[in-house]
N, C-alpha and C positions, 0 to 999 in steps of 0.2 A: 504494500500500500504506500509506495513512495513514487514520486515523479521520476521520470527518466526512462532509460531503456528497459523494456520488459525483460524479466529474467527467464531463463530457459528452465522450465519446470521438470524436464526429464532428468535433470541432475539432482533433484530433491528426492529424499526418501519419503515413504508413505506417511510417516508421522508428521513431517514438515508440510507436505501437501495438504493433509487433512487439517492441520492447525490453521493454515492459511485460508482454506475453504471456509471453515467455521468462522474465522475472524471476519472474512468478507461478508458472509451471510449475516453476521451479527451487526455489522455496520448498516446494512440495508434494513434489517429489522428494527434497529434503534431509530431510524429515520421515521418509521411509521408507528412505532409503539405508542408514543405520546398521543398521536391523532386517534388511534384506536381506543386508548384508555379514556380520552375525553368524550368519546361517544357511548361509552358503557354506562349503564345505570349502576354505579358502584354501590349504592345503598342496598341494592337487591342481591349483590353477590355474597355468597357464603359457601363454605366448604372448600374442598381442594380445587386447585386450578391446574389444568393441563396446558402448558405452553407449547404449542406446535408451530410457532411462527418461523422457524428456520434459523433463528439466531441462538446464541448461547444464553437463553433465559431472558432475552431483552424485554419481552412483553411482561413477564413476571416482575422484573426490576422496575418497570414503569408503573405497574399496579401498586407496588410497595412504596413508591416515591410520594 
């Protein structure tokens, strides 16, 4: 996630590729999480929350903020 020449991902191991993928998905999810939370009737929410937004818990973090 830095400006400049794109890196060649074939030189990265699985763990690093996976980490970068999750981080990128989290960036996208955080951009929408606040908008989603603002539209939810929070007073009516109770019980467990399943965050399937694609980021690393971005929606849940926005709900807790």
